[in-house]
PDB file of N, CA, C and O in Angstrom:
ATOM      1  N   MET A   1     -34.555  36.784  15.228  1.00  0.00           N
ATOM      2  CA  MET A   1     -35.630  36.444  14.331  1.00  0.00           C
ATOM      3  C   MET A   1     -36.117  37.669  13.567  1.00  0.00           C
ATOM      4  O   MET A   1     -36.408  37.568  12.375  1.00  0.00           O
ATOM      5  N   SER A   2     -36.212  38.832  14.230  1.00  0.00           N
ATOM      6  CA  SER A   2     -36.704  40.022  13.533  1.00  0.00           C
ATOM      7  C   SER A   2     -35.736  40.441  12.419  1.00  0.00           C
ATOM      8  O   SER A   2     -36.173  40.918  11.371  1.00  0.00           O
ATOM      9  N   ARG A   3     -34.452  40.270  12.631  1.00  0.00           N
ATOM     10  CA  ARG A   3     -33.482  40.587  11.568  1.00  0.00           C
ATOM     11  C   ARG A   3     -33.654  39.641  10.388  1.00  0.00           C
ATOM     12  O   ARG A   3     -33.560  40.053   9.232  1.00  0.00           O
ATOM     13  N   HIS A   4     -33.904  38.386  10.683  1.00  0.00           N
ATOM     14  CA  HIS A   4     -34.118  37.390   9.633  1.00  0.00           C
ATOM     15  C   HIS A   4     -35.362  37.753   8.808  1.00  0.00           C
ATOM     16  O   HIS A   4     -35.321  37.699   7.578  1.00  0.00           O
ATOM     17  N   LEU A   5     -36.452  38.118   9.466  1.00  0.00           N
ATOM     18  CA  LEU A   5     -37.677  38.499   8.746  1.00  0.00           C
ATOM     19  C   LEU A   5     -37.456  39.727   7.869  1.00  0.00           C
ATOM     20  O   LEU A   5     -37.972  39.807   6.754  1.00  0.00           O
ATOM     21  N   GLU A   6     -36.688  40.678   8.379  1.00  0.00           N
ATOM     22  CA  GLU A   6     -36.407  41.866   7.579  1.00  0.00           C
ATOM     23  C   GLU A   6     -35.566  41.507   6.361  1.00  0.00           C
ATOM     24  O   GLU A   6     -35.820  42.005   5.264  1.00  0.00           O
ATOM     25  N   HIS A   7     -34.585  40.662   6.541  1.00  0.00           N
ATOM     26  CA  HIS A   7     -33.702  40.271   5.443  1.00  0.00           C
ATOM     27  C   HIS A   7     -34.436  39.413   4.408  1.00  0.00           C
ATOM     28  O   HIS A   7     -34.309  39.654   3.207  1.00  0.00           O
ATOM     29  N   ILE A   8     -35.191  38.429   4.855  1.00  0.00           N
ATOM     30  CA  ILE A   8     -35.839  37.475   3.959  1.00  0.00           C
ATOM     31  C   ILE A   8     -37.140  38.015   3.370  1.00  0.00           C
ATOM     32  O   ILE A   8     -37.405  37.826   2.183  1.00  0.00           O
ATOM     33  N   ARG A   9     -37.958  38.687   4.193  1.00  0.00           N
ATOM     34  CA  ARG A   9     -39.299  39.116   3.761  1.00  0.00           C
ATOM     35  C   ARG A   9     -39.491  40.624   3.664  1.00  0.00           C
ATOM     36  O   ARG A   9     -40.524  41.091   3.182  1.00  0.00           O
ATOM     37  N   GLY A  10     -38.502  41.387   4.119  1.00  0.00           N
ATOM     38  CA  GLY A  10     -38.649  42.841   4.087  1.00  0.00           C
ATOM     39  C   GLY A  10     -39.575  43.365   5.180  1.00  0.00           C
ATOM     40  O   GLY A  10     -40.079  44.484   5.080  1.00  0.00           O
ATOM     41  N   VAL A  11     -39.802  42.564   6.227  1.00  0.00           N
ATOM     42  CA  VAL A  11     -40.702  42.936   7.324  1.00  0.00           C
ATOM     43  C   VAL A  11     -39.883  43.527   8.453  1.00  0.00           C
ATOM     44  O   VAL A  11     -38.966  42.888   8.968  1.00  0.00           O
ATOM     45  N   LYS A  12     -40.219  44.761   8.837  1.00  0.00           N
ATOM     46  CA  LYS A  12     -39.558  45.391   9.975  1.00  0.00           C
ATOM     47  C   LYS A  12     -40.483  45.280  11.169  1.00  0.00           C
ATOM     48  O   LYS A  12     -41.600  45.798  11.154  1.00  0.00           O
ATOM     49  N   CYS A  13     -40.008  44.593  12.215  1.00  0.00           N
ATOM     50  CA  CYS A  13     -40.828  44.408  13.409  1.00  0.00           C
ATOM     51  C   CYS A  13     -39.937  44.230  14.619  1.00  0.00           C
ATOM     52  O   CYS A  13     -38.732  44.003  14.506  1.00  0.00           O
ATOM     53  N   HIS A  14     -40.556  44.337  15.772  1.00  0.00           N
ATOM     54  CA  HIS A  14     -39.885  44.110  17.048  1.00  0.00           C
ATOM     55  C   HIS A  14     -40.036  42.625  17.402  1.00  0.00           C
ATOM     56  O   HIS A  14     -41.051  42.023  17.054  1.00  0.00           O
ATOM     57  N   PRO A  15     -39.074  42.030  18.070  1.00  0.00           N
ATOM     58  CA  PRO A  15     -39.192  40.613  18.435  1.00  0.00           C
ATOM     59  C   PRO A  15     -40.476  40.271  19.199  1.00  0.00           C
ATOM     60  O   PRO A  15     -40.971  39.148  19.099  1.00  0.00           O
ATOM     61  N   ASP A  16     -41.019  41.227  19.961  1.00  0.00           N
ATOM     62  CA  ASP A  16     -42.261  40.982  20.702  1.00  0.00           C
ATOM     63  C   ASP A  16     -43.472  40.849  19.778  1.00  0.00           C
ATOM     64  O   ASP A  16     -44.535  40.408  20.215  1.00  0.00           O
ATOM     65  N   GLN A  17     -43.324  41.223  18.518  1.00  0.00           N
ATOM     66  CA  GLN A  17     -44.434  41.150  17.566  1.00  0.00           C
ATOM     67  C   GLN A  17     -44.461  39.840  16.781  1.00  0.00           C
ATOM     68  O   GLN A  17     -45.330  39.651  15.930  1.00  0.00           O
ATOM     69  N   ILE A  18     -43.546  38.958  17.049  1.00  0.00           N
ATOM     70  CA  ILE A  18     -43.431  37.714  16.296  1.00  0.00           C
ATOM     71  C   ILE A  18     -44.103  36.577  17.058  1.00  0.00           C
ATOM     72  O   ILE A  18     -43.856  36.373  18.246  1.00  0.00           O
ATOM     73  N   ILE A  19     -44.956  35.846  16.352  1.00  0.00           N
ATOM     74  CA  ILE A  19     -45.589  34.649  16.904  1.00  0.00           C
ATOM     75  C   ILE A  19     -45.239  33.497  15.970  1.00  0.00           C
ATOM     76  O   ILE A  19     -45.511  33.560  14.771  1.00  0.00           O
ATOM     77  N   ILE A  20     -44.653  32.470  16.505  1.00  0.00           N
ATOM     78  CA  ILE A  20     -44.281  31.303  15.711  1.00  0.00           C
ATOM     79  C   ILE A  20     -45.329  30.221  15.939  1.00  0.00           C
ATOM     80  O   ILE A  20     -45.642  29.871  17.077  1.00  0.00           O
ATOM     81  N   THR A  21     -45.868  29.696  14.839  1.00  0.00           N
ATOM     82  CA  THR A  21     -46.892  28.657  14.932  1.00  0.00           C
ATOM     83  C   THR A  21     -46.405  27.417  14.195  1.00  0.00           C
ATOM     84  O   THR A  21     -45.370  27.423  13.528  1.00  0.00           O
ATOM     85  N   SER A  22     -47.186  26.356  14.339  1.00  0.00           N
ATOM     86  CA  SER A  22     -46.802  25.101  13.693  1.00  0.00           C
ATOM     87  C   SER A  22     -47.351  24.978  12.276  1.00  0.00           C
ATOM     88  O   SER A  22     -47.099  23.976  11.606  1.00  0.00           O
ATOM     89  N   GLY A  23     -48.093  25.976  11.810  1.00  0.00           N
ATOM     90  CA  GLY A  23     -48.598  25.910  10.445  1.00  0.00           C
ATOM     91  C   GLY A  23     -49.834  26.759  10.236  1.00  0.00           C
ATOM     92  O   GLY A  23     -50.221  27.545  11.101  1.00  0.00           O
ATOM     93  N   LEU A  24     -50.452  26.588   9.068  1.00  0.00           N
ATOM     94  CA  LEU A  24     -51.603  27.386   8.658  1.00  0.00           C
ATOM     95  C   LEU A  24     -52.768  27.275   9.635  1.00  0.00           C
ATOM     96  O   LEU A  24     -53.341  28.293  10.024  1.00  0.00           O
ATOM     97  N   GLN A  25     -53.122  26.087  10.031  1.00  0.00           N
ATOM     98  CA  GLN A  25     -54.286  25.892  10.888  1.00  0.00           C
ATOM     99  C   GLN A  25     -54.121  26.590  12.244  1.00  0.00           C
ATOM    100  O   GLN A  25     -55.038  27.262  12.716  1.00  0.00           O
ATOM    101  N   GLN A  26     -52.983  26.432  12.847  1.00  0.00           N
ATOM    102  CA  GLN A  26     -52.754  27.096  14.127  1.00  0.00           C
ATOM    103  C   GLN A  26     -52.707  28.611  13.946  1.00  0.00           C
ATOM    104  O   GLN A  26     -53.214  29.349  14.790  1.00  0.00           O
ATOM    105  N   SER A  27     -52.107  29.077  12.861  1.00  0.00           N
ATOM    106  CA  SER A  27     -52.047  30.515  12.592  1.00  0.00           C
ATOM    107  C   SER A  27     -53.446  31.109  12.449  1.00  0.00           C
ATOM    108  O   SER A  27     -53.740  32.150  13.035  1.00  0.00           O
ATOM    109  N   LEU A  28     -54.315  30.449  11.667  1.00  0.00           N
ATOM    110  CA  LEU A  28     -55.679  30.943  11.485  1.00  0.00           C
ATOM    111  C   LEU A  28     -56.460  30.922  12.797  1.00  0.00           C
ATOM    112  O   LEU A  28     -57.229  31.841  13.075  1.00  0.00           O
ATOM    113  N   ASP A  29     -56.267  29.890  13.596  1.00  0.00           N
ATOM    114  CA  ASP A  29     -56.945  29.820  14.880  1.00  0.00           C
ATOM    115  C   ASP A  29     -56.521  30.987  15.771  1.00  0.00           C
ATOM    116  O   ASP A  29     -57.369  31.612  16.407  1.00  0.00           O
ATOM    117  N   TYR A  30     -55.239  31.285  15.825  1.00  0.00           N
ATOM    118  CA  TYR A  30     -54.753  32.417  16.612  1.00  0.00           C
ATOM    119  C   TYR A  30     -55.324  33.737  16.092  1.00  0.00           C
ATOM    120  O   TYR A  30     -55.726  34.594  16.878  1.00  0.00           O
ATOM    121  N   ILE A  31     -55.359  33.898  14.779  1.00  0.00           N
ATOM    122  CA  ILE A  31     -55.909  35.134  14.200  1.00  0.00           C
ATOM    123  C   ILE A  31     -57.376  35.291  14.570  1.00  0.00           C
ATOM    124  O   ILE A  31     -57.808  36.378  14.954  1.00  0.00           O
ATOM    125  N   CYS A  32     -58.146  34.208  14.456  1.00  0.00           N
ATOM    126  CA  CYS A  32     -59.566  34.268  14.833  1.00  0.00           C
ATOM    127  C   CYS A  32     -59.723  34.654  16.298  1.00  0.00           C
ATOM    128  O   CYS A  32     -60.569  35.482  16.636  1.00  0.00           O
ATOM    129  N   GLN A  33     -58.921  34.065  17.159  1.00  0.00           N
ATOM    130  CA  GLN A  33     -59.005  34.370  18.585  1.00  0.00           C
ATOM    131  C   GLN A  33     -58.590  35.808  18.865  1.00  0.00           C
ATOM    132  O   GLN A  33     -59.182  36.472  19.717  1.00  0.00           O
ATOM    133  N   PHE A  34     -57.587  36.288  18.161  1.00  0.00           N
ATOM    134  CA  PHE A  34     -57.114  37.662  18.341  1.00  0.00           C
ATOM    135  C   PHE A  34     -58.183  38.658  17.900  1.00  0.00           C
ATOM    136  O   PHE A  34     -58.435  39.649  18.585  1.00  0.00           O
ATOM    137  N   LEU A  35     -58.814  38.389  16.745  1.00  0.00           N
ATOM    138  CA  LEU A  35     -59.831  39.304  16.231  1.00  0.00           C
ATOM    139  C   LEU A  35     -61.133  39.214  17.013  1.00  0.00           C
ATOM    140  O   LEU A  35     -61.906  40.171  17.053  1.00  0.00           O
ATOM    141  N   GLY A  36     -61.375  38.066  17.634  1.00  0.00           N
ATOM    142  CA  GLY A  36     -62.626  37.882  18.360  1.00  0.00           C
ATOM    143  C   GLY A  36     -63.781  37.681  17.397  1.00  0.00           C
ATOM    144  O   GLY A  36     -63.581  37.581  16.187  1.00  0.00           O
ATOM    145  N   ASN A  37     -64.975  37.623  17.932  1.00  0.00           N
ATOM    146  CA  ASN A  37     -66.158  37.431  17.103  1.00  0.00           C
ATOM    147  C   ASN A  37     -66.597  38.786  16.565  1.00  0.00           C
ATOM    148  O   ASN A  37     -67.335  39.512  17.230  1.00  0.00           O
ATOM    149  N   THR A  38     -66.152  39.119  15.384  1.00  0.00           N
ATOM    150  CA  THR A  38     -66.421  40.431  14.801  1.00  0.00           C
ATOM    151  C   THR A  38     -67.741  40.474  14.045  1.00  0.00           C
ATOM    152  O   THR A  38     -68.125  41.525  13.533  1.00  0.00           O
ATOM    153  N   LYS A  39     -68.440  39.347  13.969  1.00  0.00           N
ATOM    154  CA  LYS A  39     -69.703  39.216  13.219  1.00  0.00           C
ATOM    155  C   LYS A  39     -69.492  39.367  11.722  1.00  0.00           C
ATOM    156  O   LYS A  39     -70.457  39.518  10.973  1.00  0.00           O
ATOM    157  N   ARG A  40     -68.260  39.329  11.283  1.00  0.00           N
ATOM    158  CA  ARG A  40     -67.961  39.406   9.855  1.00  0.00           C
ATOM    159  C   ARG A  40     -67.888  38.013   9.272  1.00  0.00           C
ATOM    160  O   ARG A  40     -67.584  37.048   9.973  1.00  0.00           O
ATOM    161  N   CYS A  41     -68.168  37.914   7.990  1.00  0.00           N
ATOM    162  CA  CYS A  41     -68.135  36.626   7.300  1.00  0.00           C
ATOM    163  C   CYS A  41     -66.755  36.376   6.716  1.00  0.00           C
ATOM    164  O   CYS A  41     -65.970  37.298   6.492  1.00  0.00           O
ATOM    165  N   VAL A  42     -66.489  35.106   6.479  1.00  0.00           N
ATOM    166  CA  VAL A  42     -65.259  34.685   5.826  1.00  0.00           C
ATOM    167  C   VAL A  42     -65.632  34.178   4.446  1.00  0.00           C
ATOM    168  O   VAL A  42     -66.515  33.330   4.317  1.00  0.00           O
ATOM    169  N   LEU A  43     -64.973  34.683   3.414  1.00  0.00           N
ATOM    170  CA  LEU A  43     -65.180  34.219   2.041  1.00  0.00           C
ATOM    171  C   LEU A  43     -64.137  33.162   1.731  1.00  0.00           C
ATOM    172  O   LEU A  43     -62.934  33.401   1.844  1.00  0.00           O
ATOM    173  N   MET A  44     -64.619  31.979   1.334  1.00  0.00           N
ATOM    174  CA  MET A  44     -63.716  30.878   0.999  1.00  0.00           C
ATOM    175  C   MET A  44     -64.088  30.317  -0.360  1.00  0.00           C
ATOM    176  O   MET A  44     -65.247  30.352  -0.774  1.00  0.00           O
ATOM    177  N   GLU A  45     -63.083  29.802  -1.041  1.00  0.00           N
ATOM    178  CA  GLU A  45     -63.344  29.156  -2.328  1.00  0.00           C
ATOM    179  C   GLU A  45     -64.038  27.818  -2.109  1.00  0.00           C
ATOM    180  O   GLU A  45     -63.852  27.155  -1.089  1.00  0.00           O
ATOM    181  N   ASP A  46     -64.841  27.443  -3.099  1.00  0.00           N
ATOM    182  CA  ASP A  46     -65.531  26.162  -3.065  1.00  0.00           C
ATOM    183  C   ASP A  46     -64.970  25.303  -4.178  1.00  0.00           C
ATOM    184  O   ASP A  46     -65.102  25.700  -5.336  1.00  0.00           O
ATOM    185  N   PRO A  47     -64.359  24.165  -3.924  1.00  0.00           N
ATOM    186  CA  PRO A  47     -64.459  23.380  -2.699  1.00  0.00           C
ATOM    187  C   PRO A  47     -63.640  23.975  -1.559  1.00  0.00           C
ATOM    188  O   PRO A  47     -62.615  24.624  -1.769  1.00  0.00           O
ATOM    189  N   ILE A  48     -64.128  23.732  -0.350  1.00  0.00           N
ATOM    190  CA  ILE A  48     -63.535  24.278   0.867  1.00  0.00           C
ATOM    191  C   ILE A  48     -62.538  23.287   1.453  1.00  0.00           C
ATOM    192  O   ILE A  48     -62.759  22.076   1.433  1.00  0.00           O
ATOM    193  N   TYR A  49     -61.447  23.818   1.970  1.00  0.00           N
ATOM    194  CA  TYR A  49     -60.489  23.001   2.711  1.00  0.00           C
ATOM    195  C   TYR A  49     -61.123  22.700   4.072  1.00  0.00           C
ATOM    196  O   TYR A  49     -61.250  23.611   4.889  1.00  0.00           O
ATOM    197  N   PRO A  50     -61.522  21.462   4.341  1.00  0.00           N
ATOM    198  CA  PRO A  50     -62.320  21.128   5.523  1.00  0.00           C
ATOM    199  C   PRO A  50     -61.717  21.549   6.868  1.00  0.00           C
ATOM    200  O   PRO A  50     -62.451  22.001   7.748  1.00  0.00           O
ATOM    201  N   LYS A  51     -60.429  21.415   7.043  1.00  0.00           N
ATOM    202  CA  LYS A  51     -59.825  21.752   8.341  1.00  0.00           C
ATOM    203  C   LYS A  51     -59.886  23.251   8.612  1.00  0.00           C
ATOM    204  O   LYS A  51     -60.076  23.674   9.753  1.00  0.00           O
ATOM    205  N   VAL A  52     -59.724  24.051   7.563  1.00  0.00           N
ATOM    206  CA  VAL A  52     -59.815  25.503   7.728  1.00  0.00           C
ATOM    207  C   VAL A  52     -61.261  25.900   8.020  1.00  0.00           C
ATOM    208  O   VAL A  52     -61.506  26.770   8.856  1.00  0.00           O
ATOM    209  N   ARG A  53     -62.222  25.267   7.337  1.00  0.00           N
ATOM    210  CA  ARG A  53     -63.645  25.538   7.597  1.00  0.00           C
ATOM    211  C   ARG A  53     -63.957  25.291   9.075  1.00  0.00           C
ATOM    212  O   ARG A  53     -64.661  26.082   9.703  1.00  0.00           O
ATOM    213  N   GLU A  54     -63.441  24.210   9.622  1.00  0.00           N
ATOM    214  CA  GLU A  54     -63.712  23.883  11.023  1.00  0.00           C
ATOM    215  C   GLU A  54     -63.115  24.916  11.979  1.00  0.00           C
ATOM    216  O   GLU A  54     -63.704  25.199  13.022  1.00  0.00           O
ATOM    217  N   ILE A  55     -61.974  25.473  11.642  1.00  0.00           N
ATOM    218  CA  ILE A  55     -61.375  26.523  12.478  1.00  0.00           C
ATOM    219  C   ILE A  55     -62.285  27.735  12.530  1.00  0.00           C
ATOM    220  O   ILE A  55     -62.532  28.280  13.605  1.00  0.00           O
ATOM    221  N   PHE A  56     -62.792  28.167  11.366  1.00  0.00           N
ATOM    222  CA  PHE A  56     -63.680  29.330  11.336  1.00  0.00           C
ATOM    223  C   PHE A  56     -65.000  29.022  12.053  1.00  0.00           C
ATOM    224  O   PHE A  56     -65.518  29.879  12.769  1.00  0.00           O
ATOM    225  N   ARG A  57     -65.539  27.843  11.880  1.00  0.00           N
ATOM    226  CA  ARG A  57     -66.777  27.461  12.582  1.00  0.00           C
ATOM    227  C   ARG A  57     -66.568  27.447  14.091  1.00  0.00           C
ATOM    228  O   ARG A  57     -67.399  27.948  14.848  1.00  0.00           O
ATOM    229  N   LYS A  58     -65.452  26.867  14.518  1.00  0.00           N
ATOM    230  CA  LYS A  58     -65.142  26.803  15.951  1.00  0.00           C
ATOM    231  C   LYS A  58     -65.086  28.198  16.566  1.00  0.00           C
ATOM    232  O   LYS A  58     -65.452  28.395  17.725  1.00  0.00           O
ATOM    233  N   ASN A  59     -64.625  29.155  15.777  1.00  0.00           N
ATOM    234  CA  ASN A  59     -64.490  30.528  16.250  1.00  0.00           C
ATOM    235  C   ASN A  59     -65.699  31.394  15.895  1.00  0.00           C
ATOM    236  O   ASN A  59     -65.644  32.618  16.015  1.00  0.00           O
ATOM    237  N   HIS A  60     -66.787  30.760  15.459  1.00  0.00           N
ATOM    238  CA  HIS A  60     -68.081  31.413  15.208  1.00  0.00           C
ATOM    239  C   HIS A  60     -68.056  32.431  14.075  1.00  0.00           C
ATOM    240  O   HIS A  60     -68.724  33.463  14.149  1.00  0.00           O
ATOM    241  N   TYR A  61     -67.290  32.144  13.034  1.00  0.00           N
ATOM    242  CA  TYR A  61     -67.277  32.991  11.842  1.00  0.00           C
ATOM    243  C   TYR A  61     -68.164  32.369  10.772  1.00  0.00           C
ATOM    244  O   TYR A  61     -67.925  31.232  10.364  1.00  0.00           O
ATOM    245  N   PRO A  62     -69.196  33.099  10.304  1.00  0.00           N
ATOM    246  CA  PRO A  62     -70.007  32.582   9.202  1.00  0.00           C
ATOM    247  C   PRO A  62     -69.147  32.471   7.938  1.00  0.00           C
ATOM    248  O   PRO A  62     -68.278  33.309   7.694  1.00  0.00           O
ATOM    249  N   ILE A  63     -69.395  31.439   7.147  1.00  0.00           N
ATOM    250  CA  ILE A  63     -68.606  31.198   5.939  1.00  0.00           C
ATOM    251  C   ILE A  63     -69.495  31.366   4.713  1.00  0.00           C
ATOM    252  O   ILE A  63     -70.587  30.802   4.635  1.00  0.00           O
ATOM    253  N   ILE A  64     -69.008  32.144   3.770  1.00  0.00           N
ATOM    254  CA  ILE A  64     -69.645  32.289   2.458  1.00  0.00           C
ATOM    255  C   ILE A  64     -68.698  31.661   1.455  1.00  0.00           C
ATOM    256  O   ILE A  64     -67.490  31.893   1.506  1.00  0.00           O
ATOM    257  N   THR A  65     -69.235  30.873   0.548  1.00  0.00           N
ATOM    258  CA  THR A  65     -68.375  30.224  -0.442  1.00  0.00           C
ATOM    259  C   THR A  65     -68.557  30.864  -1.812  1.00  0.00           C
ATOM    260  O   THR A  65     -69.624  31.389  -2.131  1.00  0.00           O
ATOM    261  N   ALA A  66     -67.511  30.811  -2.608  1.00  0.00           N
ATOM    262  CA  ALA A  66     -67.534  31.301  -3.977  1.00  0.00           C
ATOM    263  C   ALA A  66     -66.891  30.242  -4.861  1.00  0.00           C
ATOM    264  O   ALA A  66     -65.911  29.603  -4.478  1.00  0.00           O
ATOM    265  N   ASP A  67     -67.459  30.067  -6.046  1.00  0.00           N
ATOM    266  CA  ASP A  67     -66.915  29.086  -6.989  1.00  0.00           C
ATOM    267  C   ASP A  67     -65.565  29.551  -7.530  1.00  0.00           C
ATOM    268  O   ASP A  67     -65.265  30.743  -7.591  1.00  0.00           O
ATOM    269  N   ILE A  68     -64.779  28.573  -7.913  1.00  0.00           N
ATOM    270  CA  ILE A  68     -63.513  28.885  -8.589  1.00  0.00           C
ATOM    271  C   ILE A  68     -63.541  28.259  -9.983  1.00  0.00           C
ATOM    272  O   ILE A  68     -64.215  27.259 -10.230  1.00  0.00           O
ATOM    273  N   ASP A  69     -62.788  28.884 -10.877  1.00  0.00           N
ATOM    274  CA  ASP A  69     -62.646  28.331 -12.213  1.00  0.00           C
ATOM    275  C   ASP A  69     -61.166  28.276 -12.537  1.00  0.00           C
ATOM    276  O   ASP A  69     -60.328  28.380 -11.641  1.00  0.00           O
ATOM    277  N   ASP A  70     -60.840  28.116 -13.803  1.00  0.00           N
ATOM    278  CA  ASP A  70     -59.430  28.003 -14.183  1.00  0.00           C
ATOM    279  C   ASP A  70     -58.638  29.290 -13.925  1.00  0.00           C
ATOM    280  O   ASP A  70     -57.407  29.264 -13.940  1.00  0.00           O
ATOM    281  N   LYS A  71     -59.320  30.408 -13.688  1.00  0.00           N
ATOM    282  CA  LYS A  71     -58.662  31.682 -13.404  1.00  0.00           C
ATOM    283  C   LYS A  71     -58.629  31.996 -11.919  1.00  0.00           C
ATOM    284  O   LYS A  71     -58.058  33.005 -11.504  1.00  0.00           O
ATOM    285  N   GLY A  72     -59.244  31.130 -11.116  1.00  0.00           N
ATOM    286  CA  GLY A  72     -59.242  31.355  -9.674  1.00  0.00           C
ATOM    287  C   GLY A  72     -60.619  31.679  -9.138  1.00  0.00           C
ATOM    288  O   GLY A  72     -61.626  31.237  -9.690  1.00  0.00           O
ATOM    289  N   LEU A  73     -60.665  32.440  -8.076  1.00  0.00           N
ATOM    290  CA  LEU A  73     -61.892  32.802  -7.381  1.00  0.00           C
ATOM    291  C   LEU A  73     -62.776  33.661  -8.268  1.00  0.00           C
ATOM    292  O   LEU A  73     -62.319  34.643  -8.853  1.00  0.00           O
ATOM    293  N   GLU A  74     -64.032  33.289  -8.362  1.00  0.00           N
ATOM    294  CA  GLU A  74     -64.974  34.001  -9.235  1.00  0.00           C
ATOM    295  C   GLU A  74     -65.862  34.896  -8.384  1.00  0.00           C
ATOM    296  O   GLU A  74     -66.763  34.408  -7.701  1.00  0.00           O
ATOM    297  N   LEU A  75     -65.617  36.204  -8.419  1.00  0.00           N
ATOM    298  CA  LEU A  75     -66.400  37.173  -7.648  1.00  0.00           C
ATOM    299  C   LEU A  75     -67.314  37.935  -8.590  1.00  0.00           C
ATOM    300  O   LEU A  75     -66.909  38.934  -9.184  1.00  0.00           O
ATOM    301  N   THR A  76     -68.534  37.469  -8.725  1.00  0.00           N
ATOM    302  CA  THR A  76     -69.488  38.156  -9.607  1.00  0.00           C
ATOM    303  C   THR A  76     -70.654  38.698  -8.853  1.00  0.00           C
ATOM    304  O   THR A  76     -71.546  39.303  -9.448  1.00  0.00           O
TER     305      THR A  76
END
């Protein structure tokens, strides 16, 4: 798997560094658990993807929303 990642994505890693998940939601949940409760906020675009919002809430991350327009996330 590590050779495949290096060939396809240019990522050099050891096989012990690879975690395979079933998708975005599981990946974000693992990342939140790995980072722990850092007291940092998560910035998300509004409208919010509800399932991702619930993952961050479950892991006690405060969520700040920002509007999006035709150019993407609006950080003013």
